[in-house]
mmJSON file of the N, C-alpha and C atoms, coordinates in Angstrom:
{"data_MODEL":{"atom_site":{
"group_PDB":["ATOM","ATOM","ATOM","ATOM","ATOM","ATOM","ATOM","ATOM","ATOM","ATOM","ATOM","ATOM","ATOM","ATOM","ATOM","ATOM","ATOM","ATOM","ATOM","ATOM","ATOM","ATOM","ATOM","ATOM","ATOM","ATOM","ATOM","ATOM","ATOM","ATOM","ATOM","ATOM","ATOM","ATOM","ATOM","ATOM","ATOM","ATOM","ATOM","ATOM","ATOM","ATOM","ATOM","ATOM","ATOM","ATOM","ATOM","ATOM","ATOM","ATOM","ATOM","ATOM","ATOM","ATOM","ATOM","ATOM","ATOM","ATOM","ATOM","ATOM","ATOM","ATOM","ATOM","ATOM","ATOM","ATOM","ATOM","ATOM","ATOM","ATOM","ATOM","ATOM","ATOM","ATOM","ATOM","ATOM","ATOM","ATOM","ATOM","ATOM","ATOM","ATOM","ATOM","ATOM","ATOM","ATOM","ATOM","ATOM","ATOM","ATOM","ATOM","ATOM","ATOM","ATOM","ATOM","ATOM","ATOM","ATOM","ATOM","ATOM","ATOM","ATOM","ATOM","ATOM","ATOM","ATOM","ATOM","ATOM","ATOM","ATOM","ATOM","ATOM","ATOM","ATOM","ATOM","ATOM","ATOM","ATOM","ATOM","ATOM","ATOM","ATOM","ATOM","ATOM","ATOM","ATOM","ATOM","ATOM","ATOM","ATOM","ATOM","ATOM","ATOM","ATOM","ATOM","ATOM","ATOM","ATOM","ATOM","ATOM","ATOM","ATOM","ATOM","ATOM","ATOM","ATOM","ATOM","ATOM","ATOM","ATOM","ATOM","ATOM","ATOM","ATOM","ATOM","ATOM","ATOM","ATOM","ATOM","ATOM","ATOM","ATOM","ATOM","ATOM","ATOM","ATOM","ATOM","ATOM","ATOM","ATOM","ATOM","ATOM","ATOM","ATOM","ATOM","ATOM","ATOM","ATOM","ATOM","ATOM","ATOM","ATOM","ATOM","ATOM","ATOM","ATOM","ATOM","ATOM","ATOM","ATOM","ATOM","ATOM","ATOM","ATOM","ATOM","ATOM","ATOM","ATOM","ATOM","ATOM","ATOM","ATOM","ATOM","ATOM","ATOM","ATOM","ATOM","ATOM","ATOM","ATOM","ATOM","ATOM","ATOM","ATOM","ATOM","ATOM","ATOM","ATOM","ATOM","ATOM","ATOM","ATOM","ATOM","ATOM","ATOM","ATOM","ATOM","ATOM","ATOM","ATOM","ATOM","ATOM","ATOM","ATOM","ATOM","ATOM","ATOM"],
"id":[1,2,3,4,5,6,7,8,9,10,11,12,13,14,15,16,17,18,19,20,21,22,23,24,25,26,27,28,29,30,31,32,33,34,35,36,37,38,39,40,41,42,43,44,45,46,47,48,49,50,51,52,53,54,55,56,57,58,59,60,61,62,63,64,65,66,67,68,69,70,71,72,73,74,75,76,77,78,79,80,81,82,83,84,85,86,87,88,89,90,91,92,93,94,95,96,97,98,99,100,101,102,103,104,105,106,107,108,109,110,111,112,113,114,115,116,117,118,119,120,121,122,123,124,125,126,127,128,129,130,131,132,133,134,135,136,137,138,139,140,141,142,143,144,145,146,147,148,149,150,151,152,153,154,155,156,157,158,159,160,161,162,163,164,165,166,167,168,169,170,171,172,173,174,175,176,177,178,179,180,181,182,183,184,185,186,187,188,189,190,191,192,193,194,195,196,197,198,199,200,201,202,203,204,205,206,207,208,209,210,211,212,213,214,215,216,217,218,219,220,221,222,223,224,225,226,227,228,229,230,231,232,233,234,235,236,237],
"type_symbol":["N","C","C","N","C","C","N","C","C","N","C","C","N","C","C","N","C","C","N","C","C","N","C","C","N","C","C","N","C","C","N","C","C","N","C","C","N","C","C","N","C","C","N","C","C","N","C","C","N","C","C","N","C","C","N","C","C","N","C","C","N","C","C","N","C","C","N","C","C","N","C","C","N","C","C","N","C","C","N","C","C","N","C","C","N","C","C","N","C","C","N","C","C","N","C","C","N","C","C","N","C","C","N","C","C","N","C","C","N","C","C","N","C","C","N","C","C","N","C","C","N","C","C","N","C","C","N","C","C","N","C","C","N","C","C","N","C","C","N","C","C","N","C","C","N","C","C","N","C","C","N","C","C","N","C","C","N","C","C","N","C","C","N","C","C","N","C","C","N","C","C","N","C","C","N","C","C","N","C","C","N","C","C","N","C","C","N","C","C","N","C","C","N","C","C","N","C","C","N","C","C","N","C","C","N","C","C","N","C","C","N","C","C","N","C","C","N","C","C","N","C","C","N","C","C","N","C","C","N","C","C","N","C","C","N","C","C"],
"label_atom_id":["N","CA","C","N","CA","C","N","CA","C","N","CA","C","N","CA","C","N","CA","C","N","CA","C","N","CA","C","N","CA","C","N","CA","C","N","CA","C","N","CA","C","N","CA","C","N","CA","C","N","CA","C","N","CA","C","N","CA","C","N","CA","C","N","CA","C","N","CA","C","N","CA","C","N","CA","C","N","CA","C","N","CA","C","N","CA","C","N","CA","C","N","CA","C","N","CA","C","N","CA","C","N","CA","C","N","CA","C","N","CA","C","N","CA","C","N","CA","C","N","CA","C","N","CA","C","N","CA","C","N","CA","C","N","CA","C","N","CA","C","N","CA","C","N","CA","C","N","CA","C","N","CA","C","N","CA","C","N","CA","C","N","CA","C","N","CA","C","N","CA","C","N","CA","C","N","CA","C","N","CA","C","N","CA","C","N","CA","C","N","CA","C","N","CA","C","N","CA","C","N","CA","C","N","CA","C","N","CA","C","N","CA","C","N","CA","C","N","CA","C","N","CA","C","N","CA","C","N","CA","C","N","CA","C","N","CA","C","N","CA","C","N","CA","C","N","CA","C","N","CA","C","N","CA","C","N","CA","C","N","CA","C","N","CA","C","N","CA","C","N","CA","C","N","CA","C"],
"label_alt_id":[null,null,null,null,null,null,null,null,null,null,null,null,null,null,null,null,null,null,null,null,null,null,null,null,null,null,null,null,null,null,null,null,null,null,null,null,null,null,null,null,null,null,null,null,null,null,null,null,null,null,null,null,null,null,null,null,null,null,null,null,null,null,null,null,null,null,null,null,null,null,null,null,null,null,null,null,null,null,null,null,null,null,null,null,null,null,null,null,null,null,null,null,null,null,null,null,null,null,null,null,null,null,null,null,null,null,null,null,null,null,null,null,null,null,null,null,null,null,null,null,null,null,null,null,null,null,null,null,null,null,null,null,null,null,null,null,null,null,null,null,null,null,null,null,null,null,null,null,null,null,null,null,null,null,null,null,null,null,null,null,null,null,null,null,null,null,null,null,null,null,null,null,null,null,null,null,null,null,null,null,null,null,null,null,null,null,null,null,null,null,null,null,null,null,null,null,null,null,null,null,null,null,null,null,null,null,null,null,null,null,null,null,null,null,null,null,null,null,null,null,null,null,null,null,null,null,null,null,null,null,null,null,null,null,null,null,null],
"label_comp_id":["MET","MET","MET","HIS","HIS","HIS","THR","THR","THR","THR","THR","THR","THR","THR","THR","SER","SER","SER","LYS","LYS","LYS","ILE","ILE","ILE","ILE","ILE","ILE","LYS","LYS","LYS","LEU","LEU","LEU","PHE","PHE","PHE","TYR","TYR","TYR","LYS","LYS","LYS","HIS","HIS","HIS","PRO","PRO","PRO","ASN","ASN","ASN","PHE","PHE","PHE","LYS","LYS","LYS","LEU","LEU","LEU","CYS","CYS","CYS","LEU","LEU","LEU","SER","SER","SER","GLY","GLY","GLY","HIS","HIS","HIS","ILE","ILE","ILE","HIS","HIS","HIS","LEU","LEU","LEU","ARG","ARG","ARG","GLU","GLU","GLU","LYS","LYS","LYS","LEU","LEU","LEU","VAL","VAL","VAL","TYR","TYR","TYR","ASN","ASN","ASN","ASN","ASN","ASN","VAL","VAL","VAL","THR","THR","THR","TYR","TYR","TYR","ILE","ILE","ILE","CYS","CYS","CYS","ASP","ASP","ASP","GLY","GLY","GLY","ALA","ALA","ALA","VAL","VAL","VAL","SER","SER","SER","GLY","GLY","GLY","ALA","ALA","ALA","TRP","TRP","TRP","TRP","TRP","TRP","GLU","GLU","GLU","GLY","GLY","GLY","ASN","ASN","ASN","ARG","ARG","ARG","ARG","ARG","ARG","GLU","GLU","GLU","THR","THR","THR","ALA","ALA","ALA","PRO","PRO","PRO","GLY","GLY","GLY","PHE","PHE","PHE","GLY","GLY","GLY","LEU","LEU","LEU","ILE","ILE","ILE","ASP","ASP","ASP","LEU","LEU","LEU","TYR","TYR","TYR","SER","SER","SER","ASP","ASP","ASP","GLY","GLY","GLY","SER","SER","SER","PHE","PHE","PHE","ASP","ASP","ASP","GLU","GLU","GLU","ARG","ARG","ARG","TYR","TYR","TYR","ILE","ILE","ILE","ASN","ASN","ASN","TYR","TYR","TYR"],
"label_asym_id":["A","A","A","A","A","A","A","A","A","A","A","A","A","A","A","A","A","A","A","A","A","A","A","A","A","A","A","A","A","A","A","A","A","A","A","A","A","A","A","A","A","A","A","A","A","A","A","A","A","A","A","A","A","A","A","A","A","A","A","A","A","A","A","A","A","A","A","A","A","A","A","A","A","A","A","A","A","A","A","A","A","A","A","A","A","A","A","A","A","A","A","A","A","A","A","A","A","A","A","A","A","A","A","A","A","A","A","A","A","A","A","A","A","A","A","A","A","A","A","A","A","A","A","A","A","A","A","A","A","A","A","A","A","A","A","A","A","A","A","A","A","A","A","A","A","A","A","A","A","A","A","A","A","A","A","A","A","A","A","A","A","A","A","A","A","A","A","A","A","A","A","A","A","A","A","A","A","A","A","A","A","A","A","A","A","A","A","A","A","A","A","A","A","A","A","A","A","A","A","A","A","A","A","A","A","A","A","A","A","A","A","A","A","A","A","A","A","A","A","A","A","A","A","A","A","A","A","A","A","A","A","A","A","A","A","A","A"],
"label_entity_id":["1","1","1","1","1","1","1","1","1","1","1","1","1","1","1","1","1","1","1","1","1","1","1","1","1","1","1","1","1","1","1","1","1","1","1","1","1","1","1","1","1","1","1","1","1","1","1","1","1","1","1","1","1","1","1","1","1","1","1","1","1","1","1","1","1","1","1","1","1","1","1","1","1","1","1","1","1","1","1","1","1","1","1","1","1","1","1","1","1","1","1","1","1","1","1","1","1","1","1","1","1","1","1","1","1","1","1","1","1","1","1","1","1","1","1","1","1","1","1","1","1","1","1","1","1","1","1","1","1","1","1","1","1","1","1","1","1","1","1","1","1","1","1","1","1","1","1","1","1","1","1","1","1","1","1","1","1","1","1","1","1","1","1","1","1","1","1","1","1","1","1","1","1","1","1","1","1","1","1","1","1","1","1","1","1","1","1","1","1","1","1","1","1","1","1","1","1","1","1","1","1","1","1","1","1","1","1","1","1","1","1","1","1","1","1","1","1","1","1","1","1","1","1","1","1","1","1","1","1","1","1","1","1","1","1","1","1"],
"label_seq_id":[1,1,1,2,2,2,3,3,3,4,4,4,5,5,5,6,6,6,7,7,7,8,8,8,9,9,9,10,10,10,11,11,11,12,12,12,13,13,13,14,14,14,15,15,15,16,16,16,17,17,17,18,18,18,19,19,19,20,20,20,21,21,21,22,22,22,23,23,23,24,24,24,25,25,25,26,26,26,27,27,27,28,28,28,29,29,29,30,30,30,31,31,31,32,32,32,33,33,33,34,34,34,35,35,35,36,36,36,37,37,37,38,38,38,39,39,39,40,40,40,41,41,41,42,42,42,43,43,43,44,44,44,45,45,45,46,46,46,47,47,47,48,48,48,49,49,49,50,50,50,51,51,51,52,52,52,53,53,53,54,54,54,55,55,55,56,56,56,57,57,57,58,58,58,59,59,59,60,60,60,61,61,61,62,62,62,63,63,63,64,64,64,65,65,65,66,66,66,67,67,67,68,68,68,69,69,69,70,70,70,71,71,71,72,72,72,73,73,73,74,74,74,75,75,75,76,76,76,77,77,77,78,78,78,79,79,79],
"pdbx_PDB_ins_code":[null,null,null,null,null,null,null,null,null,null,null,null,null,null,null,null,null,null,null,null,null,null,null,null,null,null,null,null,null,null,null,null,null,null,null,null,null,null,null,null,null,null,null,null,null,null,null,null,null,null,null,null,null,null,null,null,null,null,null,null,null,null,null,null,null,null,null,null,null,null,null,null,null,null,null,null,null,null,null,null,null,null,null,null,null,null,null,null,null,null,null,null,null,null,null,null,null,null,null,null,null,null,null,null,null,null,null,null,null,null,null,null,null,null,null,null,null,null,null,null,null,null,null,null,null,null,null,null,null,null,null,null,null,null,null,null,null,null,null,null,null,null,null,null,null,null,null,null,null,null,null,null,null,null,null,null,null,null,null,null,null,null,null,null,null,null,null,null,null,null,null,null,null,null,null,null,null,null,null,null,null,null,null,null,null,null,null,null,null,null,null,null,null,null,null,null,null,null,null,null,null,null,null,null,null,null,null,null,null,null,null,null,null,null,null,null,null,null,null,null,null,null,null,null,null,null,null,null,null,null,null,null,null,null,null,null,null],
"Cartn_x":[-6.201,-5.995,-6.926,-6.054,-6.527,-6.338,-7.22,-7.033,-6.476,-6.32,-5.761,-4.387,-3.664,-2.33,-1.406,-1.265,-0.563,-0.85,-2.251,-2.615,-2.163,-2.327,-1.925,-0.615,0.273,1.697,2.276,1.494,1.939,1.387,0.398,-0.181,0.922,1.531,2.545,3.807,4.136,5.268,5.021,3.788,3.578,3.556,3.675,3.847,4.965,6.011,7.254,7.23,6.403,6.468,5.52,4.91,3.922,4.931,4.825,5.633,5.212,3.855,3.192,1.681,1.496,0.361,-0.183,-1.365,-1.782,-3.265,-3.175,-4.353,-4.347,-5.692,-5.87,-6.926,-7.453,-8.459,-8.145,-6.947,-6.677,-6.203,-6.301,-6.025,-4.706,-3.711,-2.342,-1.371,-0.31,0.779,1.726,1.814,2.852,3.367,4.736,5.226,6.466,6.346,7.441,7.726,8.82,9.121,9.52,8.693,8.754,8.99,10.05,10.45,10.196,10.806,10.615,9.197,8.339,6.929,6.844,6.438,6.287,4.834,4.613,3.22,3.144,2.029,1.681,0.383,0.179,-1.005,-1.098,-1.919,-1.961,-3.068,-2.895,-3.882,-5.283,-6.099,-7.537,-7.772,-8.574,-9.191,-9.984,-10.649,-11.62,-10.649,-9.481,-8.463,-8.753,-9.46,-9.693,-10.648,-11.361,-12.257,-11.59,-10.198,-9.472,-9.007,-9.037,-8.556,-7.178,-6.233,-4.961,-4.327,-3.197,-2.731,-3.346,-3.461,-3.96,-2.836,-2.358,-1.272,-0.174,0.318,1.397,1.069,-0.087,-0.351,-1.237,-0.534,-1.345,-2.424,-3.488,-4.603,-3.844,-4.244,-3.671,-4.099,-3.274,-3.707,-2.356,-2.36,-1.183,-1.405,-0.402,-0.319,0.79,0.287,1.085,1.268,2.462,2.685,3.208,2.443,2.92,3.601,4.378,5.217,5.108,5.127,5.002,6.247,7.401,8.324,8.089,6.952,6.668,7.103,7.744,8.324,7.026,7.343,6.38,7.077,6.373,6.752,5.65,5.951,4.82,5.075,4.154,4.216,3.113,3.173,1.887,1.76,0.472,0.152,-0.686,-0.031,-0.917,-1.678,-2.75,-3.795,-4.199],
"Cartn_y":[2.941,3.419,2.517,1.6,0.806,1.255,0.874,1.266,-0.227,-1.356,-2.405,-2.676,-1.664,-1.935,-2.78,-2.882,-3.714,-5.14,-5.406,-6.821,-7.344,-6.42,-6.711,-7.002,-6.165,-6.48,-7.834,-8.134,-9.329,-10.561,-10.359,-11.417,-11.696,-10.421,-10.706,-11.403,-11.13,-11.853,-13.332,-13.74,-15.253,-15.835,-15.056,-15.549,-14.94,-15.484,-14.48,-14.632,-15.361,-15.191,-14.204,-13.46,-12.383,-11.239,-10.722,-9.711,-8.436,-8.404,-7.221,-6.912,-5.684,-5.269,-3.943,-4.208,-3.22,-2.568,-1.093,-0.321,0.788,1.452,2.655,3.637,3.42,4.38,5.759,6.053,7.59,8.236,7.657,8.002,8.657,8.276,8.969,7.812,8.296,7.296,7.211,6.082,5.819,4.58,4.339,2.974,2.99,2.086,1.949,0.577,0.185,-1.252,-1.26,-2.134,-2.129,-3.726,-4.013,-5.286,-6.441,-6.044,-6.889,-7.014,-6.228,-6.363,-4.938,-4.889,-3.651,-3.455,-2.09,-1.495,-0.494,-0.658,0.192,0.654,2.018,2.625,3.373,3.075,3.845,4.773,5.696,6.726,6.214,6.666,6.521,6.778,5.67,5.696,6.919,7.211,8.578,9.836,9.83,10.813,12.029,11.466,12.638,13.568,13.37,14.429,15.318,15.159,16.159,17.256,17.044,18.106,18.521,17.499,17.724,16.969,17.284,16.345,16.769,15.694,15.926,15.518,16.31,16.147,15.546,15.99,15.53,14.226,13.724,12.327,12.633,12.167,12.509,11.409,11.762,10.782,9.492,8.287,7.073,5.981,4.935,3.524,2.716,1.897,0.876,-0.344,-0.956,-2.057,-2.92,-4.205,-5.069,-6.25,-6.871,-8.246,-9.227,-10.164,-11.123,-12.347,-12.798,-14.098,-15.33,-16.475,-17.642,-17.925,-17.118,-17.153,-16.268,-15.468,-14.606,-13.026,-12.92,-11.662,-10.896,-9.65,-8.755,-7.554,-6.921,-5.756,-4.901,-3.512,-2.746,-1.315,-0.733,0.669,1.376,2.688,3.562,4.301,4.058,4.546,5.858,6.84,8.131,8.153,8.919,8.821,10.443],
"Cartn_z":[8.353,9.516,10.5,11.315,12.249,13.494,14.504,15.94,16.695,15.832,16.331,15.648,15.356,14.788,15.277,16.751,17.436,17.174,17.086,16.855,15.41,14.374,13.192,12.902,13.683,13.552,14.225,15.323,16.097,15.395,14.598,13.628,12.442,12.054,11.095,11.516,12.716,13.276,13.496,13.706,13.781,12.601,11.393,10.021,9.196,9.466,8.739,7.274,6.495,5.081,4.682,5.555,5.35,4.888,3.559,3.002,2.645,2.412,1.891,2.451,2.91,3.488,2.696,2.026,1.146,1.841,1.523,1.933,0.811,0.964,0.115,0.558,1.585,1.981,2.129,2.506,2.732,1.511,0.319,-1.114,-1.088,-0.513,-0.739,-1.125,-1.47,-2.253,-1.001,-0.424,0.686,0.581,0.962,0.944,1.974,2.768,3.864,4.183,4.596,5.043,6.552,7.261,8.664,8.98,9.699,10.056,8.891,7.805,6.634,6.015,6.21,5.724,4.958,3.708,2.945,2.967,3.464,3.63,2.4,1.681,0.576,0.705,0.482,0.493,-0.798,-1.715,-2.998,-3.026,-4.271,-4.385,-4.743,-5.451,-5.725,-7.184,-7.614,-8.872,-9.16,-7.941,-7.84,-7.886,-8.018,-7.728,-8.951,-9.979,-10.99,-10.528,-9.542,-8.894,-8.174,-7.913,-7.092,-8.089,-9.372,-10.282,-10.04,-9.982,-9.664,-8.379,-7.91,-6.792,-5.538,-4.728,-3.248,-2.407,-1.647,-0.759,-1.543,-2.553,-3.207,-3.839,-4.004,-4.739,-5.989,-6.926,-8.183,-8.371,-9.137,-9.35,-9.908,-9.542,-10.002,-9.155,-9.547,-8.947,-8.857,-7.894,-7.834,-8.685,-9.272,-9.944,-9.221,-8.828,-8.135,-8.897,-9.204,-9.536,-8.51,-8.219,-7.203,-7.779,-7.325,-7.696,-6.779,-7.335,-6.503,-5.403,-5.609,-4.641,-3.383,-3.475,-2.419,-2.695,-3.72,-4.06,-4.897,-4.966,-5.917,-6.419,-7.417,-8.014,-7.739,-7.623,-7.519,-8.249,-8.787,-9.38,-9.32,-9.382,-9.253,-10.678,-11.109,-12.439,-12.303,-12.749,-12.969,-13.999,-14.033,-15.206,-15.232],
"occupancy":[1.0,1.0,1.0,1.0,1.0,1.0,1.0,1.0,1.0,1.0,1.0,1.0,1.0,1.0,1.0,1.0,1.0,1.0,1.0,1.0,1.0,1.0,1.0,1.0,1.0,1.0,1.0,1.0,1.0,1.0,1.0,1.0,1.0,1.0,1.0,1.0,1.0,1.0,1.0,1.0,1.0,1.0,1.0,1.0,1.0,1.0,1.0,1.0,1.0,1.0,1.0,1.0,1.0,1.0,1.0,1.0,1.0,1.0,1.0,1.0,1.0,1.0,1.0,1.0,1.0,1.0,1.0,1.0,1.0,1.0,1.0,1.0,1.0,1.0,1.0,1.0,1.0,1.0,1.0,1.0,1.0,1.0,1.0,1.0,1.0,1.0,1.0,1.0,1.0,1.0,1.0,1.0,1.0,1.0,1.0,1.0,1.0,1.0,1.0,1.0,1.0,1.0,1.0,1.0,1.0,1.0,1.0,1.0,1.0,1.0,1.0,1.0,1.0,1.0,1.0,1.0,1.0,1.0,1.0,1.0,1.0,1.0,1.0,1.0,1.0,1.0,1.0,1.0,1.0,1.0,1.0,1.0,1.0,1.0,1.0,1.0,1.0,1.0,1.0,1.0,1.0,1.0,1.0,1.0,1.0,1.0,1.0,1.0,1.0,1.0,1.0,1.0,1.0,1.0,1.0,1.0,1.0,1.0,1.0,1.0,1.0,1.0,1.0,1.0,1.0,1.0,1.0,1.0,1.0,1.0,1.0,1.0,1.0,1.0,1.0,1.0,1.0,1.0,1.0,1.0,1.0,1.0,1.0,1.0,1.0,1.0,1.0,1.0,1.0,1.0,1.0,1.0,1.0,1.0,1.0,1.0,1.0,1.0,1.0,1.0,1.0,1.0,1.0,1.0,1.0,1.0,1.0,1.0,1.0,1.0,1.0,1.0,1.0,1.0,1.0,1.0,1.0,1.0,1.0,1.0,1.0,1.0,1.0,1.0,1.0,1.0,1.0,1.0,1.0,1.0,1.0,1.0,1.0,1.0,1.0,1.0,1.0],
"B_iso_or_equiv":[0.0,0.0,0.0,0.0,0.0,0.0,0.0,0.0,0.0,0.0,0.0,0.0,0.0,0.0,0.0,0.0,0.0,0.0,0.0,0.0,0.0,0.0,0.0,0.0,0.0,0.0,0.0,0.0,0.0,0.0,0.0,0.0,0.0,0.0,0.0,0.0,0.0,0.0,0.0,0.0,0.0,0.0,0.0,0.0,0.0,0.0,0.0,0.0,0.0,0.0,0.0,0.0,0.0,0.0,0.0,0.0,0.0,0.0,0.0,0.0,0.0,0.0,0.0,0.0,0.0,0.0,0.0,0.0,0.0,0.0,0.0,0.0,0.0,0.0,0.0,0.0,0.0,0.0,0.0,0.0,0.0,0.0,0.0,0.0,0.0,0.0,0.0,0.0,0.0,0.0,0.0,0.0,0.0,0.0,0.0,0.0,0.0,0.0,0.0,0.0,0.0,0.0,0.0,0.0,0.0,0.0,0.0,0.0,0.0,0.0,0.0,0.0,0.0,0.0,0.0,0.0,0.0,0.0,0.0,0.0,0.0,0.0,0.0,0.0,0.0,0.0,0.0,0.0,0.0,0.0,0.0,0.0,0.0,0.0,0.0,0.0,0.0,0.0,0.0,0.0,0.0,0.0,0.0,0.0,0.0,0.0,0.0,0.0,0.0,0.0,0.0,0.0,0.0,0.0,0.0,0.0,0.0,0.0,0.0,0.0,0.0,0.0,0.0,0.0,0.0,0.0,0.0,0.0,0.0,0.0,0.0,0.0,0.0,0.0,0.0,0.0,0.0,0.0,0.0,0.0,0.0,0.0,0.0,0.0,0.0,0.0,0.0,0.0,0.0,0.0,0.0,0.0,0.0,0.0,0.0,0.0,0.0,0.0,0.0,0.0,0.0,0.0,0.0,0.0,0.0,0.0,0.0,0.0,0.0,0.0,0.0,0.0,0.0,0.0,0.0,0.0,0.0,0.0,0.0,0.0,0.0,0.0,0.0,0.0,0.0,0.0,0.0,0.0,0.0,0.0,0.0,0.0,0.0,0.0,0.0,0.0,0.0],
"pdbx_formal_charge":[null,null,null,null,null,null,null,null,null,null,null,null,null,null,null,null,null,null,null,null,null,null,null,null,null,null,null,null,null,null,null,null,null,null,null,null,null,null,null,null,null,null,null,null,null,null,null,null,null,null,null,null,null,null,null,null,null,null,null,null,null,null,null,null,null,null,null,null,null,null,null,null,null,null,null,null,null,null,null,null,null,null,null,null,null,null,null,null,null,null,null,null,null,null,null,null,null,null,null,null,null,null,null,null,null,null,null,null,null,null,null,null,null,null,null,null,null,null,null,null,null,null,null,null,null,null,null,null,null,null,null,null,null,null,null,null,null,null,null,null,null,null,null,null,null,null,null,null,null,null,null,null,null,null,null,null,null,null,null,null,null,null,null,null,null,null,null,null,null,null,null,null,null,null,null,null,null,null,null,null,null,null,null,null,null,null,null,null,null,null,null,null,null,null,null,null,null,null,null,null,null,null,null,null,null,null,null,null,null,null,null,null,null,null,null,null,null,null,null,null,null,null,null,null,null,null,null,null,null,null,null,null,null,null,null,null,null],
"auth_seq_id":[1,1,1,2,2,2,3,3,3,4,4,4,5,5,5,6,6,6,7,7,7,8,8,8,9,9,9,10,10,10,11,11,11,12,12,12,13,13,13,14,14,14,15,15,15,16,16,16,17,17,17,18,18,18,19,19,19,20,20,20,21,21,21,22,22,22,23,23,23,24,24,24,25,25,25,26,26,26,27,27,27,28,28,28,29,29,29,30,30,30,31,31,31,32,32,32,33,33,33,34,34,34,35,35,35,36,36,36,37,37,37,38,38,38,39,39,39,40,40,40,41,41,41,42,42,42,43,43,43,44,44,44,45,45,45,46,46,46,47,47,47,48,48,48,49,49,49,50,50,50,51,51,51,52,52,52,53,53,53,54,54,54,55,55,55,56,56,56,57,57,57,58,58,58,59,59,59,60,60,60,61,61,61,62,62,62,63,63,63,64,64,64,65,65,65,66,66,66,67,67,67,68,68,68,69,69,69,70,70,70,71,71,71,72,72,72,73,73,73,74,74,74,75,75,75,76,76,76,77,77,77,78,78,78,79,79,79],
"auth_comp_id":["MET","MET","MET","HIS","HIS","HIS","THR","THR","THR","THR","THR","THR","THR","THR","THR","SER","SER","SER","LYS","LYS","LYS","ILE","ILE","ILE","ILE","ILE","ILE","LYS","LYS","LYS","LEU","LEU","LEU","PHE","PHE","PHE","TYR","TYR","TYR","LYS","LYS","LYS","HIS","HIS","HIS","PRO","PRO","PRO","ASN","ASN","ASN","PHE","PHE","PHE","LYS","LYS","LYS","LEU","LEU","LEU","CYS","CYS","CYS","LEU","LEU","LEU","SER","SER","SER","GLY","GLY","GLY","HIS","HIS","HIS","ILE","ILE","ILE","HIS","HIS","HIS","LEU","LEU","LEU","ARG","ARG","ARG","GLU","GLU","GLU","LYS","LYS","LYS","LEU","LEU","LEU","VAL","VAL","VAL","TYR","TYR","TYR","ASN","ASN","ASN","ASN","ASN","ASN","VAL","VAL","VAL","THR","THR","THR","TYR","TYR","TYR","ILE","ILE","ILE","CYS","CYS","CYS","ASP","ASP","ASP","GLY","GLY","GLY","ALA","ALA","ALA","VAL","VAL","VAL","SER","SER","SER","GLY","GLY","GLY","ALA","ALA","ALA","TRP","TRP","TRP","TRP","TRP","TRP","GLU","GLU","GLU","GLY","GLY","GLY","ASN","ASN","ASN","ARG","ARG","ARG","ARG","ARG","ARG","GLU","GLU","GLU","THR","THR","THR","ALA","ALA","ALA","PRO","PRO","PRO","GLY","GLY","GLY","PHE","PHE","PHE","GLY","GLY","GLY","LEU","LEU","LEU","ILE","ILE","ILE","ASP","ASP","ASP","LEU","LEU","LEU","TYR","TYR","TYR","SER","SER","SER","ASP","ASP","ASP","GLY","GLY","GLY","SER","SER","SER","PHE","PHE","PHE","ASP","ASP","ASP","GLU","GLU","GLU","ARG","ARG","ARG","TYR","TYR","TYR","ILE","ILE","ILE","ASN","ASN","ASN","TYR","TYR","TYR"],
"auth_asym_id":["A","A","A","A","A","A","A","A","A","A","A","A","A","A","A","A","A","A","A","A","A","A","A","A","A","A","A","A","A","A","A","A","A","A","A","A","A","A","A","A","A","A","A","A","A","A","A","A","A","A","A","A","A","A","A","A","A","A","A","A","A","A","A","A","A","A","A","A","A","A","A","A","A","A","A","A","A","A","A","A","A","A","A","A","A","A","A","A","A","A","A","A","A","A","A","A","A","A","A","A","A","A","A","A","A","A","A","A","A","A","A","A","A","A","A","A","A","A","A","A","A","A","A","A","A","A","A","A","A","A","A","A","A","A","A","A","A","A","A","A","A","A","A","A","A","A","A","A","A","A","A","A","A","A","A","A","A","A","A","A","A","A","A","A","A","A","A","A","A","A","A","A","A","A","A","A","A","A","A","A","A","A","A","A","A","A","A","A","A","A","A","A","A","A","A","A","A","A","A","A","A","A","A","A","A","A","A","A","A","A","A","A","A","A","A","A","A","A","A","A","A","A","A","A","A","A","A","A","A","A","A","A","A","A","A","A","A"],
"auth_atom_id":["N","CA","C","N","CA","C","N","CA","C","N","CA","C","N","CA","C","N","CA","C","N","CA","C","N","CA","C","N","CA","C","N","CA","C","N","CA","C","N","CA","C","N","CA","C","N","CA","C","N","CA","C","N","CA","C","N","CA","C","N","CA","C","N","CA","C","N","CA","C","N","CA","C","N","CA","C","N","CA","C","N","CA","C","N","CA","C","N","CA","C","N","CA","C","N","CA","C","N","CA","C","N","CA","C","N","CA","C","N","CA","C","N","CA","C","N","CA","C","N","CA","C","N","CA","C","N","CA","C","N","CA","C","N","CA","C","N","CA","C","N","CA","C","N","CA","C","N","CA","C","N","CA","C","N","CA","C","N","CA","C","N","CA","C","N","CA","C","N","CA","C","N","CA","C","N","CA","C","N","CA","C","N","CA","C","N","CA","C","N","CA","C","N","CA","C","N","CA","C","N","CA","C","N","CA","C","N","CA","C","N","CA","C","N","CA","C","N","CA","C","N","CA","C","N","CA","C","N","CA","C","N","CA","C","N","CA","C","N","CA","C","N","CA","C","N","CA","C","N","CA","C","N","CA","C","N","CA","C","N","CA","C","N","CA","C","N","CA","C","N","CA","C","N","CA","C"],
"pdbx_PDB_model_num":[1,1,1,1,1,1,1,1,1,1,1,1,1,1,1,1,1,1,1,1,1,1,1,1,1,1,1,1,1,1,1,1,1,1,1,1,1,1,1,1,1,1,1,1,1,1,1,1,1,1,1,1,1,1,1,1,1,1,1,1,1,1,1,1,1,1,1,1,1,1,1,1,1,1,1,1,1,1,1,1,1,1,1,1,1,1,1,1,1,1,1,1,1,1,1,1,1,1,1,1,1,1,1,1,1,1,1,1,1,1,1,1,1,1,1,1,1,1,1,1,1,1,1,1,1,1,1,1,1,1,1,1,1,1,1,1,1,1,1,1,1,1,1,1,1,1,1,1,1,1,1,1,1,1,1,1,1,1,1,1,1,1,1,1,1,1,1,1,1,1,1,1,1,1,1,1,1,1,1,1,1,1,1,1,1,1,1,1,1,1,1,1,1,1,1,1,1,1,1,1,1,1,1,1,1,1,1,1,1,1,1,1,1,1,1,1,1,1,1,1,1,1,1,1,1,1,1,1,1,1,1,1,1,1,1,1,1]
}}}
C-alpha cells in the first residue's frame, strides 16, 4: 500500500515494457490487470499462524516463472 501510487503508475507509463508489479505485505491473494500491467499480491509464508484462511486467502505463497520475452506464469501454492 503506497501513498505514492500515482507516481508509480506514471513511472510504468514511461516504460511500456513493464508488465508485472509484485507485492505481498497485506498477506492476501489479489491479482488485477490495469493498463497492461499485472499487479499481484500473494499470501504469506507465515500464513500457517492464521490456522486457516484469512479473508478468504489460504496460507501459501506465489510462484512466478519469468521468461526472456517478458512474459510470465504465476500460480499460488497452498500449504
